All heavy atoms as an XYZ file, in Angstrom:
918
protein
N       0.843     -1.169      0.000
C       0.000      0.000      0.000
C       0.893      1.239      0.000
O       1.771      1.378      0.820
C      -0.900     -0.027      1.239
C      -1.503      1.293      1.569
S      -2.731      1.327      2.890
C      -1.869      0.730      4.298
N       0.668      2.127     -0.943
C       1.375      3.395     -0.985
C       0.621      4.414     -0.152
O      -0.520      4.738     -0.446
C       1.505      3.912     -2.420
C       2.484      3.096     -3.217
O       3.348      2.447     -2.653
N       2.355      3.127     -4.523
N       1.271      4.890      0.892
C       0.661      5.882      1.763
C       1.528      7.124      1.726
O       2.705      7.075      2.021
C       0.548      5.364      3.215
C       0.037      6.458      4.125
C      -0.357      4.154      3.278
N       0.925      8.208      1.352
C       1.619      9.487      1.380
C       1.427     10.075      2.772
O       0.294     10.231      3.228
C       1.034     10.415      0.323
O       1.613     11.684      0.402
N       2.526     10.396      3.471
C       2.424     10.824      4.874
C       1.426     11.954      5.134
O       0.709     11.923      6.115
C       3.846     11.263      5.209
C       4.706     10.490      4.267
C       3.898     10.355      3.004
N       1.324     12.929      4.279
C       0.421     14.051      4.524
C      -0.932     13.932      3.862
O      -1.761     14.823      3.972
N      -1.180     12.819      3.181
C      -2.451     12.669      2.473
C      -3.577     12.353      3.456
O      -3.356     11.789      4.525
C      -2.347     11.577      1.410
O      -2.049     10.339      2.009
N      -4.779     12.726      3.072
C      -5.935     12.564      3.957
C      -7.008     11.733      3.254
O      -7.404     12.034      2.135
C      -6.538     13.930      4.336
C      -5.492     14.840      4.975
C      -7.737     13.737      5.276
C      -5.972     16.267      5.183
N      -7.472     10.710      3.953
C      -8.611      9.912      3.500
C      -9.810     10.268      4.371
O      -9.745     10.150      5.584
C      -8.322      8.417      3.665
O      -7.245      8.013      2.872
N     -10.888     10.709      3.743
C     -12.129     10.963      4.479
C     -12.923      9.666      4.521
O     -13.120      9.019      3.490
C     -12.944     12.048      3.799
N     -13.350      9.270      5.707
C     -14.104      8.035      5.899
C     -15.462      8.375      6.504
O     -15.538      8.961      7.584
C     -13.338      7.082      6.814
S     -11.793      6.486      6.097
N     -16.514      7.990      5.801
C     -17.871      8.253      6.252
C     -18.659      6.957      6.287
O     -18.546      6.137      5.383
C     -18.596      9.192      5.296
C     -18.115     10.615      5.173
C     -17.052     10.746      4.113
C     -19.272     11.517      4.833
N     -19.448      6.792      7.322
C     -20.435      5.724      7.404
C     -21.780      6.420      7.391
O     -22.039      7.296      8.219
C     -20.256      4.868      8.674
C     -21.365      3.835      8.769
C     -18.883      4.195      8.678
N     -22.638      6.034      6.447
C     -23.898      6.747      6.259
C     -25.077      5.786      6.191
O     -24.906      4.599      5.947
C     -23.854      7.612      4.978
C     -22.711      8.615      5.044
C     -23.727      6.746      3.733
N     -26.248      6.348      6.381
C     -27.494      5.606      6.204
C     -28.576      6.584      5.776
O     -29.030      7.414      6.566
C     -27.908      4.889      7.487
C     -29.179      4.095      7.331
C     -29.192      2.923      6.607
C     -30.353      4.547      7.899
C     -30.369      2.196      6.448
C     -31.540      3.827      7.755
C     -31.540      2.651      7.026
N     -28.933      6.540      4.503
C     -30.001      7.376      3.951
C     -29.856      8.843      4.385
O     -30.675      9.370      5.124
C     -31.369      6.817      4.350
C     -31.603      5.431      3.777
O     -31.023      5.045      2.767
N     -32.452      4.668      4.421
N     -28.824      9.477      3.892
C     -28.459     10.836      4.319
C     -28.641     11.884      3.222
O     -27.951     12.899      3.210
C     -26.987     10.850      4.762
C     -26.631      9.847      5.809
C     -27.046     10.231      7.209
O     -27.614     11.313      7.405
O     -26.797      9.417      8.118
N     -29.548     11.668      2.290
C     -29.648     12.555      1.133
C     -29.849     14.027      1.496
O     -29.440     14.902      0.742
C     -30.740     12.100      0.170
C     -32.150     12.354      0.648
C     -33.204     11.945     -0.369
O     -32.866     11.484     -1.472
O     -34.393     12.080     -0.043
N     -30.418     14.317      2.628
C     -30.692     15.708      3.003
C     -29.443     16.471      3.441
O     -29.439     17.700      3.408
C     -31.737     15.776      4.115
C     -33.111     15.325      3.653
O     -33.378     15.356      2.432
O     -33.922     14.933      4.511
N     -28.400     15.755      3.878
C     -27.231     16.441      4.446
C     -25.899     16.080      3.803
O     -24.924     16.805      3.969
C     -27.137     16.180      5.973
C     -28.312     16.810      6.702
C     -27.043     14.701      6.285
N     -25.824     14.989      3.073
C     -24.535     14.468      2.609
C     -23.815     15.409      1.646
O     -22.591     15.525      1.697
C     -24.690     13.055      1.987
C     -23.333     12.406      1.739
C     -25.486     13.096      0.690
C     -22.616     11.968      2.960
N     -24.526     16.090      0.800
C     -23.845     16.921     -0.184
C     -23.094     18.085      0.467
O     -21.986     18.415      0.064
C     -24.804     17.434     -1.251
C     -24.045     18.076     -2.409
C     -24.719     17.882     -3.731
O     -25.962     17.824     -3.783
O     -23.985     17.810     -4.730
N     -23.666     18.690      1.464
C     -22.975     19.774      2.171
C     -21.650     19.264      2.741
O     -20.617     19.916      2.651
C     -23.844     20.335      3.283
C     -23.179     21.452      4.050
C     -24.070     21.956      5.158
N     -23.493     23.119      5.795
C     -23.914     23.607      6.942
N     -24.919     23.050      7.578
N     -23.340     24.663      7.465
N     -21.685     18.095      3.343
C     -20.481     17.489      3.910
C     -19.434     17.257      2.820
O     -18.278     17.657      2.963
C     -20.842     16.176      4.587
S     -19.416     15.239      5.168
N     -19.832     16.602      1.738
C     -18.883     16.265      0.677
C     -18.307     17.504     -0.005
O     -17.119     17.545     -0.317
C     -19.554     15.343     -0.340
C     -19.980     13.974      0.212
C     -20.793     13.223     -0.817
C     -18.779     13.178      0.673
N     -19.133     18.507     -0.213
C     -18.631     19.759     -0.795
C     -17.585     20.396      0.114
O     -16.628     20.995     -0.356
C     -19.777     20.751     -1.025
C     -20.581     20.469     -2.248
C     -21.667     21.530     -2.430
C     -22.448     21.295     -3.688
N     -23.508     22.297     -3.886
N     -17.771     20.252      1.407
C     -16.856     20.899      2.352
C     -15.496     20.217      2.430
O     -14.530     20.823      2.881
C     -17.485     20.974      3.745
O     -17.362     19.763      4.454
N     -15.403     18.965      1.998
C     -14.133     18.239      2.115
C     -13.496     17.888      0.781
O     -12.346     17.456      0.739
C     -14.292     16.943      2.944
C     -15.254     15.973      2.277
C     -14.708     17.287      4.370
C     -15.351     14.609      2.941
N     -14.189     18.082     -0.325
C     -13.693     17.600     -1.618
C     -12.323     18.134     -1.994
O     -11.556     17.443     -2.650
C     -14.707     17.855     -2.720
C     -14.925     19.322     -3.009
C     -15.945     19.524     -4.083
N     -16.371     20.912     -4.069
C     -17.318     21.397     -4.797
N     -17.969     20.619     -5.634
N     -17.644     22.659     -4.714
N     -11.984     19.351     -1.617
C     -10.663     19.901     -1.949
C      -9.667     19.751     -0.806
O      -8.491     20.050     -0.969
C     -10.776     21.365     -2.361
C     -11.650     21.559     -3.578
C     -12.786     22.352     -3.525
C     -11.350     20.912     -4.778
C     -13.595     22.517     -4.635
C     -12.153     21.073     -5.893
C     -13.277     21.875     -5.817
O     -14.078     22.026     -6.918
N     -10.126     19.285      0.316
C      -9.272     19.079      1.478
C      -8.623     17.705      1.463
O      -7.457     17.557      1.783
C     -10.090     19.254      2.766
C      -9.403     18.882      4.073
C      -8.203     19.792      4.334
C     -10.394     18.950      5.228
N      -9.387     16.692      1.085
C      -8.923     15.314      1.191
C      -8.463     14.764     -0.150
O      -8.822     15.279     -1.207
C     -10.021     14.408      1.797
C     -10.430     14.920      3.171
C     -11.224     14.298      0.889
N      -7.680     13.693     -0.065
C      -7.162     13.040     -1.263
C      -8.068     11.912     -1.742
O      -7.988     11.505     -2.902
C      -5.758     12.509     -0.979
C      -4.827     13.638     -0.584
O      -4.442     14.414     -1.474
O      -4.518     13.778      0.618
N      -8.889     11.387     -0.857
C      -9.866     10.376     -1.239
C     -11.028     10.415     -0.260
O     -10.879     10.830      0.888
C      -9.250      8.974     -1.284
C      -8.908      8.393      0.057
C      -8.407      6.958     -0.011
O      -8.613      6.253     -1.019
O      -7.813      6.523      0.992
N     -12.182      9.980     -0.749
C     -13.378      9.894      0.072
C     -13.881      8.456     -0.004
O     -14.088      7.926     -1.095
C     -14.478     10.862     -0.411
C     -13.983     12.309     -0.333
C     -15.760     10.678      0.399
C     -14.916     13.333     -0.977
N     -14.051      7.854      1.161
C     -14.545      6.483      1.252
C     -15.868      6.522      2.011
O     -15.943      7.065      3.112
C     -13.536      5.587      1.995
C     -12.226      5.571      1.225
C     -14.096      4.185      2.186
C     -11.056      5.087      2.027
N     -16.893      5.949      1.409
C     -18.216      5.970      2.015
C     -18.729      4.533      2.145
O     -18.739      3.775      1.183
C     -19.210      6.807      1.189
C     -20.601      6.761      1.791
C     -18.719      8.247      1.068
N     -19.142      4.199      3.351
C     -19.775      2.914      3.624
C     -21.244      3.188      3.935
O     -21.551      3.965      4.841
C     -19.134      2.200      4.840
C     -17.612      2.103      4.712
C     -19.795      0.838      5.062
C     -17.100      1.200      3.629
N     -22.142      2.584      3.171
C     -23.571      2.732      3.447
C     -24.015      1.544      4.277
O     -23.747      0.393      3.938
C     -24.384      2.822      2.156
C     -25.749      3.382      2.390
N     -26.769      2.642      2.933
C     -26.237      4.633      2.201
C     -27.839      3.399      3.050
N     -27.554      4.616      2.610
N     -24.689      1.830      5.379
C     -25.157      0.809      6.313
C     -26.451      0.190      5.782
O     -27.546      0.612      6.118
C     -25.379      1.442      7.693
C     -25.905      0.457      8.724
O     -25.607     -0.746      8.612
O     -26.612      0.898      9.646
N     -26.304     -0.796      4.927
C     -27.468     -1.477      4.363
C     -27.917     -0.871      3.054
O     -27.299      0.046      2.517
N     -29.019     -1.407      2.547
C     -29.563     -0.962      1.278
C     -29.983      0.508      1.355
O     -30.641      0.928      2.305
C     -30.767     -1.825      0.898
C     -31.391     -1.448     -0.409
C     -32.609     -2.313     -0.723
O     -33.007     -3.174      0.047
N     -33.206     -2.069     -1.864
N     -29.619      1.262      0.348
C     -29.966      2.679      0.304
C     -31.395      2.842     -0.209
O     -31.754      2.290     -1.244
C     -28.977      3.425     -0.596
S     -29.212      5.196     -0.602
N     -32.183      3.626      0.524
C     -33.579      3.829      0.155
C     -33.872      5.268     -0.255
O     -35.027      5.651     -0.371
C     -34.472      3.399      1.306
C     -34.337      1.923      1.599
C     -35.168      1.496      2.771
C     -34.949     -0.005      2.963
N     -35.331     -0.485      4.242
N     -32.823      6.053     -0.427
C     -32.993      7.423     -0.902
C     -31.900      7.705     -1.931
O     -31.384      6.781     -2.544
C     -33.004      8.424      0.262
C     -31.671      8.538      0.991
O     -30.680      7.889      0.573
O     -31.604      9.282      1.982
N     -31.524      8.945     -2.124
C     -30.552      9.298     -3.164
C     -29.129      9.471     -2.633
O     -28.280     10.037     -3.295
C     -31.005     10.565     -3.871
C     -32.287     10.357     -4.637
C     -32.686     11.593     -5.389
C     -33.992     11.300     -6.123
N     -34.444     12.433     -6.904
N     -28.860      8.971     -1.444
C     -27.534      9.141     -0.852
C     -26.424      8.620     -1.763
O     -25.464      9.336     -2.040
C     -27.455      8.434      0.520
O     -28.417      9.008      1.392
C     -26.070      8.567      1.122
N     -26.535      7.405     -2.219
C     -25.461      6.821     -3.050
C     -25.338      7.568     -4.372
O     -24.227      7.795     -4.860
C     -25.680      5.311     -3.241
C     -25.445      4.611     -1.895
C     -24.754      4.751     -4.317
C     -25.622      3.120     -1.886
N     -26.437      7.982     -4.936
C     -26.397      8.776     -6.172
C     -25.611     10.073     -5.944
O     -24.776     10.450     -6.763
C     -27.828      9.085     -6.616
C     -27.930      9.932     -7.856
C     -29.376     10.272     -8.187
O     -30.273      9.430     -7.952
O     -29.597     11.401     -8.674
N     -25.869     10.737     -4.855
C     -25.162     11.982     -4.534
C     -23.692     11.703     -4.269
O     -22.810     12.374     -4.809
C     -25.816     12.677     -3.318
C     -27.237     13.111     -3.664
C     -24.968     13.860     -2.843
C     -28.087     13.504     -2.461
N     -23.403     10.707     -3.445
C     -22.026     10.364     -3.097
C     -21.222     10.013     -4.341
O     -20.047     10.372     -4.467
C     -21.999      9.207     -2.072
C     -20.606      8.650     -1.911
C     -22.554      9.670     -0.737
N     -21.845      9.340     -5.288
C     -21.147      8.900     -6.507
C     -20.652     10.065     -7.354
O     -19.781      9.877     -8.207
C     -22.064      7.996     -7.324
O     -22.342      6.817     -6.604
N     -21.158     11.245     -7.128
C     -20.656     12.438     -7.830
C     -19.302     12.887     -7.277
O     -18.591     13.655     -7.911
C     -21.644     13.589     -7.705
C     -22.929     13.360     -8.432
C     -23.815     14.594     -8.342
N     -25.182     14.148     -8.103
C     -26.060     14.761     -7.336
N     -25.753     15.865     -6.708
N     -27.271     14.271     -7.182
N     -18.950     12.417     -6.083
C     -17.735     12.857     -5.406
C     -16.672     11.766     -5.297
O     -15.501     12.075     -5.108
C     -18.080     13.368     -4.002
C     -18.923     14.615     -4.043
C     -20.306     14.535     -4.144
C     -18.331     15.873     -4.016
C     -21.088     15.676     -4.205
C     -19.106     17.019     -4.076
C     -20.490     16.912     -4.180
O     -21.251     18.056     -4.252
N     -17.083     10.508     -5.373
C     -16.131      9.418     -5.228
C     -16.688      8.140     -5.848
O     -17.906      7.963     -5.928
C     -15.794      9.153     -3.746
O     -14.810      8.121     -3.666
C     -17.023      8.747     -2.950
N     -15.774      7.273     -6.265
C     -16.193      5.952     -6.724
C     -15.949      4.898     -5.642
O     -16.174      3.716     -5.849
C     -15.501      5.568     -8.022
C     -13.989      5.517     -7.903
O     -13.438      5.888     -6.842
O     -13.345      5.103     -8.881
N     -15.497      5.338     -4.491
C     -15.233      4.433     -3.371
C     -16.445      4.402     -2.447
O     -16.422      4.915     -1.334
C     -13.960      4.862     -2.643
C     -12.742      4.750     -3.543
C     -11.497      5.209     -2.871
C     -10.340      5.076     -3.867
N      -9.099      5.512     -3.314
N     -17.500      3.793     -2.952
C     -18.773      3.701     -2.243
C     -19.074      2.215     -2.057
O     -19.079      1.455     -3.022
C     -19.915      4.363     -3.036
C     -21.209      4.329     -2.248
C     -19.552      5.772     -3.442
N     -19.321      1.812     -0.829
C     -19.520      0.408     -0.510
C     -20.777      0.256      0.344
O     -21.066      1.095      1.189
C     -18.309     -0.134      0.261
C     -17.010      0.130     -0.449
C     -16.270      1.285     -0.167
C     -16.534     -0.747     -1.401
C     -15.081      1.549     -0.826
C     -15.342     -0.491     -2.068
C     -14.614      0.656     -1.779
N     -21.505     -0.820      0.108
C     -22.690     -1.123      0.902
C     -22.391     -2.356      1.736
O     -21.986     -3.391      1.209
C     -23.913     -1.367     -0.005
O     -24.142     -0.198     -0.792
C     -25.141     -1.677      0.817
N     -22.573     -2.217      3.013
C     -22.378     -3.324      3.956
C     -23.740     -3.718      4.514
O     -24.692     -2.937      4.458
C     -21.450     -2.877      5.102
C     -20.014     -2.617      4.666
C     -19.276     -3.884      4.274
O     -19.461     -4.920      4.933
O     -18.513     -3.836      3.289
N     -23.861     -4.912      5.067
C     -25.142     -5.327      5.662
C     -25.588     -4.337      6.745
O     -24.772     -3.817      7.502
C     -24.820     -6.691      6.271
C     -23.658     -7.197      5.484
C     -22.848     -5.972      5.134
N     -26.889     -4.102      6.797
C     -27.440     -3.135      7.753
C     -27.245     -3.616      9.194
O     -27.598     -4.738      9.543
C     -28.924     -2.910      7.479
C     -29.546     -1.916      8.397
N     -29.227     -0.579      8.349
C     -30.442     -2.052      9.394
C     -29.916      0.066      9.276
N     -30.667     -0.821      9.921
N     -26.652     -2.740      9.993
C     -26.460     -3.008     11.412
C     -27.255     -2.008     12.247
O     -27.745     -2.330     13.315
C     -24.959     -2.929     11.795
C     -24.162     -3.974     11.014
C     -24.769     -3.111     13.285
C     -22.664     -3.856     11.181
N     -27.335     -0.783     11.746
C     -28.087      0.239     12.467
C     -27.220      1.183     13.275
O     -27.709      2.152     13.830
N     -25.926      0.905     13.344
C     -24.970      1.799     13.993
C     -23.714      1.856     13.131
O     -23.391      0.908     12.417
C     -24.623      1.363     15.436
C     -24.099     -0.067     15.461
C     -25.814      1.528     16.357
C     -23.591     -0.519     16.815
N     -23.007      2.961     13.208
C     -21.860      3.169     12.335
C     -20.560      2.538     12.763
O     -19.715      2.212     11.930
N     -20.360      2.376     14.048
C     -19.047      1.965     14.561
C     -18.497      0.695     13.922
O     -17.328      0.668     13.555
C     -19.073      1.847     16.085
C     -19.115      3.180     16.806
C     -20.472      3.878     16.732
O     -21.495      3.220     16.413
O     -20.513      5.090     16.966
N     -19.283     -0.376     13.770
C     -18.710     -1.576     13.154
C     -18.233     -1.354     11.714
O     -17.311     -2.023     11.257
C     -19.858     -2.589     13.193
C     -20.735     -2.122     14.306
C     -20.635     -0.625     14.271
N     -18.846     -0.413     11.015
C     -18.457     -0.143      9.627
C     -17.230      0.763      9.533
O     -16.581      0.821      8.494
C     -19.616      0.490      8.864
C     -20.817     -0.379      8.737
N     -20.771     -1.670      8.234
C     -22.121     -0.149      9.057
C     -21.991     -2.185      8.238
N     -22.823     -1.279      8.741
N     -16.936      1.506     10.592
C     -15.783      2.415     10.540
C     -14.491      1.668     10.244
O     -13.667      2.140      9.471
C     -15.660      3.190     11.844
C     -16.732      4.222     12.001
C     -16.390      5.275     13.016
N     -17.592      5.866     13.563
C     -18.427      6.653     12.895
N     -18.198      6.929     11.653
N     -19.485      7.150     13.489
N     -14.314      0.512     10.869
C     -13.079     -0.238     10.633
C     -12.968     -0.660      9.172
O     -11.871     -0.686      8.616
C     -12.994     -1.448     11.564
O     -14.068     -2.330     11.338
N     -14.078     -0.946      8.531
C     -14.069     -1.289      7.104
C     -13.584     -0.088      6.296
O     -12.734     -0.218      5.414
C     -15.469     -1.731      6.627
C     -15.490     -1.960      5.130
C     -15.919     -2.974      7.368
N     -14.100      1.091      6.622
C     -13.675      2.288      5.884
C     -12.204      2.594      6.137
O     -11.473      2.970      5.217
C     -14.550      3.495      6.245
O     -14.352      3.928      7.575
N     -11.740      2.396      7.365
C     -10.333      2.651      7.684
C      -9.423      1.681      6.937
O      -8.350      2.064      6.471
C     -10.080      2.532      9.183
C     -10.793      3.565     10.032
C     -10.875      3.396     11.398
C     -11.395      4.686      9.479
C     -11.516      4.334     12.197
C     -12.047      5.633     10.264
C     -12.106      5.446     11.627
N      -9.835      0.436      6.807
C      -9.033     -0.551      6.072
C      -8.907     -0.195      4.600
O      -7.895     -0.487      3.973
C      -9.650     -1.947      6.214
C      -9.502     -2.532      7.596
C     -10.307     -3.805      7.786
O     -10.877     -4.334      6.800
O     -10.374     -4.279      8.948
N      -9.900      0.453      4.044
C      -9.887      0.834      2.633
C      -9.105      2.123      2.395
O      -8.730      2.427      1.271
C     -11.309      0.974      2.103
C     -12.064     -0.356      2.102
C     -13.462     -0.197      1.582
C     -14.228     -1.508      1.589
N     -13.642     -2.585      0.813
N      -8.850      2.876      3.442
C      -8.169      4.170      3.328
C      -6.711      3.993      2.940
O      -6.037      3.091      3.418
C      -8.278      4.929      4.643
N      -6.226      4.884      2.100
C      -4.842      4.860      1.642
C      -4.057      6.096      2.085
O      -2.878      6.208      1.820
C      -4.783      4.745      0.113
C      -5.395      3.451     -0.413
C      -4.553      2.270      0.022
N      -5.172      1.012     -0.315
C      -5.664      0.152      0.576
N      -5.659      0.440      1.853
N      -6.171     -0.987      0.203
N      -4.701      7.016      2.763
C      -4.036      8.232      3.204
C      -3.229      8.021      4.470
O      -3.450      7.080      5.227
N      -2.291      8.897      4.686
C      -1.510      8.880      5.914
C      -2.322      9.356      7.106
O      -1.998      9.060      8.251
N      -3.379     10.093      6.828
C      -4.295     10.603      7.845
C      -5.709     10.161      7.500
O      -6.044     10.015      6.322
C      -4.264     12.135      7.870
C      -3.047     12.704      8.488
C      -1.796     12.775      7.943
C      -2.948     13.300      9.783
N      -0.937     13.379      8.804
C      -1.613     13.711      9.951
C      -3.860     13.526     10.803
C      -1.174     14.343     11.102
C      -3.420     14.155     11.954
C      -2.084     14.552     12.093
N      -6.529      9.989      8.521
C      -7.940      9.671      8.321
C      -8.773     10.781      8.935
O      -8.585     11.144     10.091
C      -8.311      8.320      8.960
C      -7.633      7.186      8.196
C      -9.823      8.131      8.989
C      -7.853      5.817      8.774
N      -9.682     11.289      8.131
C     -10.675     12.244      8.608
C     -11.978     11.475      8.769
O     -12.583     11.069      7.785
C     -10.862     13.391      7.619
C     -12.025     14.339      7.905
C     -11.815     15.080      9.221
C     -12.219     15.315      6.761
N     -12.360     11.225     10.001
C     -13.641     10.574     10.280
C     -14.667     11.681     10.422
O     -14.553     12.539     11.297
C     -13.550      9.760     11.565
C     -14.856      9.109     11.943
C     -14.753      8.390     13.283
O     -13.798      7.675     13.534
N     -15.732      8.629     14.136
N     -15.648     11.672      9.555
C     -16.648     12.735      9.550
C     -18.019     12.124      9.297
O     -18.140     11.140      8.567
C     -16.284     13.816      8.501
C     -17.183     15.039      8.607
C     -16.235     13.234      7.095
C     -16.675     16.242      7.830
N     -19.029     12.697      9.921
C     -20.403     12.239      9.728
C     -21.065     13.048      8.624
O     -20.680     14.187      8.354
C     -21.209     12.377     11.020
C     -20.760     11.418     12.109
O     -20.177     10.362     11.762
O     -20.985     11.714     13.296
N     -22.089     12.483      8.034
C     -22.770     13.119      6.912
C     -23.368     14.474      7.264
O     -23.487     15.342      6.406
C     -23.867     12.200      6.376
N     -23.720     14.682      8.518
C     -24.328     15.958      8.908
C     -23.305     16.965      9.421
O     -23.666     18.028      9.915
C     -25.433     15.749      9.943
C     -24.931     15.131     11.238
O     -23.781     14.632     11.272
O     -25.690     15.141     12.225
N     -22.029     16.652      9.264
C     -20.958     17.576      9.651
C     -20.322     18.162      8.394
O     -20.451     17.609      7.309
C     -19.890     16.841     10.464
C     -20.408     16.255     11.749
C     -19.361     15.436     12.484
O     -18.536     14.756     11.841
O     -19.388     15.465     13.720
N     -19.623     19.257      8.572
C     -18.902     19.860      7.450
C     -17.707     20.624      7.998
O     -17.639     20.932      9.188
C     -19.805     20.774      6.624
C     -20.223     22.036      7.346
C     -19.525     23.221      7.141
C     -21.295     22.038      8.233
C     -19.892     24.379      7.817
C     -21.666     23.185      8.905
C     -20.965     24.347      8.687
O     -21.317     25.485      9.354
N     -16.761     20.910      7.125
C     -15.576     21.673      7.510
C     -15.567     22.973      6.732
O     -15.640     22.972      5.503
C     -14.292     20.869      7.250
C     -14.308     19.626      8.131
C     -13.053     21.722      7.510
C     -13.131     18.718      7.965
N     -15.464     24.063      7.458
C     -15.435     25.385      6.855
C     -14.178     25.528      5.989
O     -13.096     25.084      6.374
C     -15.435     26.440      7.968
C     -15.614     27.830      7.437
O     -14.616     28.407      6.956
O     -16.745     28.343      7.488
N     -14.324     26.150      4.842
C     -13.190     26.349      3.931
C     -12.014     27.047      4.612
O     -10.857     26.807      4.271
C     -13.609     27.178      2.714
C     -14.528     26.418      1.781
O     -14.623     25.179      1.909
O     -15.148     27.064      0.914
N     -12.299     27.906      5.584
C     -11.240     28.642      6.278
C     -10.332     27.725      7.092
O      -9.234     28.129      7.470
C     -11.844     29.708      7.190
C     -12.581     30.774      6.423
O     -12.196     31.130      5.312
N     -13.665     31.259      6.979
N     -10.781     26.522      7.390
C      -9.990     25.573      8.176
C      -9.114     24.663      7.326
O      -8.250     23.961      7.853
C     -10.915     24.721      9.050
C     -11.722     25.520     10.043
C     -10.849     26.296     11.019
O      -9.764     25.813     11.390
O     -11.258     27.403     11.417
N      -9.303     24.662      6.033
C      -8.559     23.751      5.162
C      -7.046     23.918      5.282
O      -6.326     22.927      5.438
C      -8.981     23.922      3.703
C     -10.306     23.307      3.405
N     -10.642     22.884      2.152
C     -11.387     23.040      4.185
C     -11.865     22.372      2.163
N     -12.333     22.476      3.390
N      -6.566     25.129      5.229
C      -5.107     25.331      5.283
C      -4.553     24.923      6.645
O      -3.461     24.350      6.727
C      -4.729     26.774      4.945
O      -5.297     27.669      5.873
N      -5.286     25.175      7.712
C      -4.840     24.760      9.045
C      -4.714     23.243      9.116
O      -3.709     22.705      9.598
C      -5.835     25.241     10.127
O      -5.930     26.660     10.065
C      -5.405     24.794     11.509
N      -5.708     22.545      8.622
C      -5.685     21.084      8.648
C      -4.562     20.546      7.778
O      -3.805     19.662      8.193
C      -7.052     20.520      8.215
C      -8.108     20.894      9.257
C      -6.986     19.007      8.019
C      -9.536     20.667      8.812
N      -4.407     21.074      6.581
C      -3.324     20.623      5.684
C      -1.961     20.863      6.329
O      -1.075     20.012      6.253
C      -3.405     21.344      4.333
C      -4.429     20.774      3.404
C      -4.001     19.413      2.922
C      -4.806     18.984      1.728
N      -4.434     17.661      1.254
N      -1.782     22.005      6.961
C      -0.506     22.307      7.620
C      -0.222     21.318      8.747
O       0.909     20.877      8.920
C      -0.484     23.738      8.152
C      -0.367     24.764      7.044
O       0.100     24.465      5.954
N      -0.809     25.974      7.319
N      -1.235     20.971      9.517
C      -1.049     20.015     10.606
C      -0.613     18.651     10.087
O       0.225     17.990     10.689
C      -2.338     19.867     11.414
C      -2.698     21.032     12.316
C      -4.120     20.868     12.838
C      -1.718     21.158     13.467
N      -1.175     18.222      8.976
C      -0.840     16.896      8.449
C       0.574     16.834      7.886
O       1.101     15.747      7.668
C      -1.833     16.449      7.357
O      -1.733     17.315      6.230
C      -3.246     16.413      7.893
N       1.179     17.965      7.665
C       2.539     18.005      7.116
C       3.619     18.053      8.198
O       4.796     17.913      7.907
C       2.697     19.214      6.186
C       1.725     19.221      5.021
C       1.828     17.988      4.151
O       2.908     17.546      3.799
N       0.689     17.409      3.810
N       3.225     18.258      9.435
C       4.191     18.378     10.526
C       4.517     17.010     11.110
O       3.622     16.281     11.523
C       3.639     19.309     11.612
C       3.436     20.731     11.115
C       2.906     21.630     12.191
O       3.190     21.439     13.372
N       2.139     22.635     11.798
N       5.788     16.678     11.139
C       6.219     15.357     11.601
C       5.996     15.145     13.092
O       5.820     14.018     13.535
C       7.687     15.141     11.253
C       7.908     15.027      9.780
C       9.359     14.798      9.450
C       9.492     14.733      7.942
N      10.834     14.611      7.499
N       6.000     16.202     13.880
C       5.831     16.049     15.320
C       4.364     15.882     15.736
O       4.070     15.642     16.888
C       6.480     17.205     16.097
C       5.904     18.573     15.810
C       6.502     19.261     14.577
O       7.396     18.715     13.931
O       6.040     20.364     14.267
N       3.444     15.990     14.804
C       2.030     15.817     15.094
C       1.570     14.518     14.435
O       1.761     14.317     13.238
C       1.203     17.003     14.556
C       1.594     18.288     15.286
C      -0.284     16.736     14.698
C       0.910     19.526     14.782
N       0.980     13.644     15.235
C       0.520     12.381     14.660
C      -0.978     12.143     14.877
O      -1.494     11.078     14.605
C       1.320     11.198     15.203
C       1.189     11.042     16.705
O       0.436     11.807     17.336
O       1.853     10.151     17.264
N      -1.679     13.154     15.353
C      -3.118     13.047     15.517
C      -3.692     14.390     15.875
O      -3.014     15.257     16.423
N      -4.949     14.594     15.511
C      -5.602     15.855     15.785
C      -7.087     15.579     15.930
O      -7.658     14.836     15.146
C      -5.358     16.851     14.647
C      -5.921     18.213     14.901
C      -5.355     19.061     15.831
C      -7.031     18.650     14.200
C      -5.886     20.321     16.069
C      -7.574     19.906     14.420
C      -6.994     20.739     15.366
N      -7.701     16.152     16.945
C      -9.116     15.954     17.203
C      -9.785     17.313     17.312
O      -9.267     18.198     17.995
C      -9.302     15.169     18.518
C     -10.727     14.983     18.910
C     -11.491     13.986     18.328
C     -11.318     15.782     19.863
C     -12.814     13.800     18.681
C     -12.643     15.617     20.223
C     -13.382     14.619     19.619
O     -14.694     14.464     19.970
N     -10.891     17.479     16.603
C     -11.648     18.729     16.730
C     -13.116     18.454     16.603
O     -13.531     17.403     16.218
C     -11.183     19.776     15.717
C     -11.317     19.391     14.278
C     -12.408     19.794     13.544
C     -10.341     18.630     13.656
C     -12.525     19.462     12.216
C     -10.453     18.296     12.326
C     -11.538     18.699     11.595
């Protein structure tokens, strides 16, 4: 696996999030190097259709009803040196992009929580 030390993989676990997912994806599309989305079970709305506009790394896992078990699947698929775990109803302000990118480039920092 080729991992670039400062690269960022966004990992999302979603379930029928068509009302909020696009705002999230728009907020990270220029920040991250890849977006990985795990859908918790069969999609019954337009979530996967929307997500497919931003990434081809979209996977459907059996429905569990909670995201945590699927997170490890998304982390295993990630190729970035950093993982951004974000929920569909969250977003990152454009003003924070440079701060986050700068943090991922510093060798003395190996994790960041906000």
